C-alpha positions as a Markdown table, in Angstrom:
| # | Residue | x | y | z |
|---|---|---|---|---|
| 1 | Leu | 3.5 | -8.9 | -3.9 |
| 2 | Gly | 7.0 | -7.8 | -3.5 |
| 3 | Tyr | 8.5 | -4.4 | -4.1 |
| 4 | Gly | 8.7 | -5.0 | -8.0 |
| 5 | Thr | 5.1 | -5.7 | -8.2 |
| 6 | Leu | 3.6 | -3.4 | -5.6 |
| 7 | Met | 5.4 | -0.1 | -6.4 |
| 8 | Pro | 4.3 | 0.1 | -10.2 |
| 9 | Ala | 0.8 | -0.7 | -9.1 |
| 10 | Ala | 1.0 | 2.0 | -6.4 |
| 11 | Gln | 2.4 | 4.4 | -8.9 |
| 12 | Ala | -0.3 | 3.8 | -11.3 |
| 13 | Ile | -3.0 | 4.2 | -8.7 |
| 14 | Ala | -1.3 | 7.6 | -7.6 |
| 15 | Val | -1.2 | 8.8 | -11.2 |
| 16 | Ser | -4.8 | 8.0 | -11.9 |
| 17 | Ala | -6.0 | 9.3 | -8.7 |
| 18 | Val | -4.6 | 13.0 | -8.8 |
| 19 | Pro | -5.4 | 15.5 | -11.4 |
| 20 | Ala | -2.8 | 16.2 | -14.2 |
| 21 | Asp | -1.7 | 19.5 | -12.5 |
| 22 | Lys | -1.0 | 17.6 | -9.2 |
| 23 | Leu | 0.9 | 14.7 | -10.7 |
| 24 | Gly | 4.2 | 15.5 | -9.3 |
| 25 | Thr | 2.9 | 16.1 | -5.8 |
| 26 | Gly | 1.0 | 12.7 | -6.1 |
| 27 | Ile | 3.9 | 10.6 | -7.0 |
| 28 | Ser | 6.3 | 12.5 | -4.7 |
| 29 | Thr | 4.0 | 11.7 | -1.7 |
| 30 | Leu | 3.7 | 8.2 | -2.7 |
| 31 | Leu | 7.5 | 7.8 | -2.9 |
| 32 | Leu | 8.0 | 9.8 | 0.5 |
| 33 | Leu | 5.5 | 7.5 | 2.2 |
| 34 | Ala | 7.3 | 4.4 | 0.8 |
| 35 | Asp | 10.5 | 5.7 | 2.1 |
| 36 | Val | 9.1 | 6.2 | 5.6 |
| 37 | Gly | 7.8 | 2.6 | 5.7 |
| 38 | Ile | 11.1 | 1.4 | 4.4 |
| 39 | Gly | 13.0 | 3.4 | 7.1 |
| 40 | Leu | 10.6 | 2.8 | 10.0 |
| 41 | Gly | 9.2 | -0.6 | 9.0 |
| 42 | Pro | 12.2 | -2.6 | 10.2 |
| 43 | Val | 12.6 | -0.6 | 13.4 |
| 44 | Leu | 9.1 | -1.3 | 14.3 |
| 45 | Leu | 9.0 | -4.8 | 13.3 |
| 46 | Gly | 12.2 | -5.5 | 15.1 |
| 47 | Ala | 10.7 | -4.2 | 18.3 |
| 48 | Leu | 7.6 | -6.3 | 17.8 |
| 49 | Leu | 9.6 | -9.3 | 17.1 |
| 50 | Ser | 11.6 | -8.9 | 20.3 |
| 51 | Ala | 8.4 | -8.4 | 22.2 |
| 52 | Thr | 6.2 | -11.2 | 20.8 |
| 53 | Gly | 8.4 | -13.6 | 18.6 |
| 54 | Tyr | 8.1 | -14.7 | 14.9 |
| 55 | Gly | 4.7 | -16.3 | 15.0 |
| 56 | Pro | 2.6 | -13.3 | 16.3 |
| 57 | Met | 4.6 | -10.8 | 14.2 |
| 58 | Tyr | 3.8 | -12.6 | 11.1 |
| 59 | Ala | 0.1 | -13.2 | 12.1 |
| 60 | Gly | 0.0 | -9.4 | 12.9 |
| 61 | Leu | 1.3 | -8.7 | 9.4 |
| 62 | Ala | -1.1 | -11.0 | 7.7 |
| 63 | Val | -3.9 | -9.1 | 9.6 |
| 64 | Val | -2.3 | -5.8 | 8.3 |
| 65 | Val | -2.3 | -7.2 | 4.7 |
| 66 | Val | -6.1 | -8.4 | 4.9 |
| 67 | Val | -7.1 | -5.0 | 6.4 |
| 68 | Ala | -5.1 | -3.1 | 3.5 |
| 69 | Gly | -7.0 | -5.2 | 0.9 |
| 70 | Val | -10.3 | -4.4 | 2.4 |
| 71 | Phe | -9.4 | -0.7 | 2.7 |
| 72 | Tyr | -8.4 | -0.8 | -1.0 |
| 73 | His | -11.5 | -2.4 | -2.2 |
| 74 | Ala | -13.6 | 0.1 | -0.2 |
| 75 | Val | -11.6 | 3.1 | -1.6 |
| 76 | His | -10.9 | 2.1 | -5.2 |
| 77 | Gly | -13.0 | -1.2 | -5.9 |
| 78 | Arg | -16.3 | 0.4 | -5.7 |
| 79 | His | -16.1 | 3.0 | -8.4 |
| 80 | Gln | -17.7 | 2.7 | -11.7 |
| 81 | Ala | -14.6 | 3.2 | -13.7 |
| 82 | Ala | -13.0 | 0.2 | -11.8 |
| 83 | Arg | -16.0 | -2.0 | -12.5 |
| 84 | Arg | -15.9 | -1.1 | -16.3 |
| 85 | Arg | -12.1 | -2.0 | -16.4 |
| 86 | Gln | -12.8 | -5.4 | -14.7 |
| 87 | Val | -15.7 | -6.2 | -17.3 |
| 88 | Ala | -13.8 | -5.1 | -20.4 |
């Protein structure tokens, strides 16, 4: 789930989640938040690393991934359109 896989998937979600007249706003919001994450992530993770060490940091990040997956399923996985795409 690296950058090359995640970003096209996130952009597809952003495109399908906004109306056509707000497409530019949706994509720019996605890219803005990705830039914020790329900028602040290393700073925050570096502080966490120096406070706890590698093991707890990676365990915390694993929890974040699981919570994000559950959140994604709650927001996008329960829609009828998503279920039709999975069956087809």
